[in-house]
C-alpha positions in Angstrom: -23.1 36.4 -55.2 -23.0 32.9 -56.4 -25.0 30.1 -54.8 -21.9 28.6 -53.4 -21.3 31.9 -51.7 -24.7 31.9 -50.2 -24.3 28.3 -49.0 -21.1 28.8 -47.3 -22.1 32.2 -45.4 -25.5 30.5 -44.3 -23.6 27.6 -42.7 -21.0 29.7 -40.9 -23.3 32.6 -40.1 -22.3 34.6 -36.9 -24.5 33.6 -34.0 -26.0 37.4 -33.7 -27.1 37.0 -37.4 -28.5 33.7 -36.9 -30.5 35.0 -33.7 -31.9 38.0 -35.8 -33.0 35.6 -38.7 -34.8 33.4 -35.8 -36.6 36.5 -34.5 -37.6 37.7 -38.1 -38.7 34.4 -39.6 -40.3 33.0 -36.2 -38.4 29.7 -36.4 -35.1 28.2 -35.4 -32.3 28.9 -37.9 -31.3 26.3 -40.2 -29.4 26.7 -43.7 -31.5 24.3 -45.4 -34.6 26.7 -45.3 -32.6 29.9 -45.3 -30.1 29.6 -48.3 -33.5 29.5 -50.6 -34.7 32.8 -48.7 -31.3 34.4 -49.6 -31.6 33.4 -53.2 -35.0 35.0 -53.2 -33.7 38.2 -51.8 -30.8 38.5 -54.4 -33.2 37.9 -57.3 -35.2 41.0 -56.1 -32.4 43.5 -56.6 -28.7 43.7 -56.5 -26.5 41.2 -54.6 -23.0 40.9 -53.9 -20.2 38.7 -51.9 -17.3 40.3 -50.0 -14.3 37.8 -49.8 -11.8 37.7 -47.1 -8.0 37.9 -48.1 -8.0 34.2 -48.2 -10.8 34.1 -50.7 -13.4 32.6 -48.7 -17.0 34.5 -48.5 -17.2 36.7 -45.4 -20.2 38.5 -46.4 -23.3 38.2 -48.7 -25.6 41.0 -49.1 -27.6 43.2 -51.4 -30.6 45.5 -51.9 -33.9 44.0 -52.8 -36.7 46.2 -54.2 -40.3 45.8 -53.4 -42.5 48.9 -54.8 -39.8 51.3 -55.2 -38.7 50.5 -51.7 -34.8 49.4 -51.3 -34.3 46.7 -48.4 -30.8 46.2 -47.4 -29.8 42.8 -46.4 -26.7 41.4 -45.2 -25.6 37.9 -43.6 -22.3 37.8 -42.4 -19.5 35.1 -40.7 -17.2 35.8 -38.0 -14.7 37.2 -40.5 -17.1 40.2 -41.3 -14.7 42.6 -39.3 -12.0 42.1 -42.1 -14.4 43.4 -44.8 -16.6 45.8 -43.3 -15.2 48.8 -45.4 -15.7 46.7 -48.6 -19.1 45.7 -47.6 -20.2 49.4 -46.8 -19.0 50.4 -50.1 -20.6 47.5 -51.8 -24.0 48.4 -50.5 -23.4 52.2 -50.8 -22.7 51.5 -54.7 -25.8 49.4 -55.2 -28.2 51.8 -53.5 -26.9 54.6 -55.4 -27.3 52.4 -58.8 -30.8 51.8 -57.8 -31.7 55.0 -56.9 -30.2 56.7 -60.2 -32.0 54.4 -62.4 -35.3 55.2 -60.5 -35.7 51.5 -59.0 -36.1 53.1 -55.4 -37.5 56.1 -54.1 -36.4 55.4 -50.3 -34.8 52.7 -48.1 -36.2 51.0 -45.3 -35.1 48.0 -43.2 -36.2 46.3 -40.0 -33.6 45.0 -37.4 -34.3 43.4 -34.1 -33.6 45.8 -31.2 -30.4 43.8 -29.7 -28.5 43.9 -33.1 -26.9 47.1 -32.3 -23.7 46.6 -34.8 -26.1 46.3 -37.5 -28.0 49.7 -36.3 -24.6 51.3 -36.4 -23.9 49.9 -40.2 -27.4 51.1 -41.1 -26.2 54.6 -40.2 -23.3 54.4 -42.2 -25.5 53.8 -45.0 -27.6 57.3 -44.2 -30.5 55.5 -42.8 -32.2 56.9 -39.7 -33.8 55.0 -37.1 -37.5 55.7 -37.1 -38.9 56.7 -33.4 -39.1 53.6 -31.3 -42.6 53.2 -29.9 -43.1 53.1 -26.1 -43.2 49.4 -24.9 -40.7 47.7 -27.3 -38.6 44.8 -26.0 -35.1 43.8 -27.5 -36.8 41.1 -29.2 -38.8 43.5 -31.3 -37.9 45.7 -34.1 -36.5 48.9 -35.1 -37.3 50.3 -38.5 -34.5 52.3 -40.1 -35.1 54.3 -43.4 -33.8 57.0 -45.9 -35.8 58.8 -48.2 -34.7 60.3 -51.5 -35.5 63.5 -53.0 -37.2 63.4 -56.4 
């Protein structure tokens, strides 16, 4: 992932992705503050870009590592459907590399309850939804995780 890829995707992000970022960060989405956040995520692990056939970035993503926990992240444009297979393969490859070198022992991610497309994608990565506590609303979060055997 390059800085130019991050800037492009952050400026052309899908509406549902923007809403999730607003919920996660507690403020209105703006690429001017989010691009540096993406660069921080990328610096903590492995990052990638998935390009459309025309060569424009459709998705940036990666796996950040914090205390042996892999945290998948992804930001997509409206062209995400064109690269979803490549995206899933890239993320699985990054997870496998981090697991094999001993950098991660588990994977965990939070996602707002309304982002059901992301929830299905986490399932493709082998993550399972942790039991939802009673009383959560759609503006709250689910936790998805996967633990690796030693």
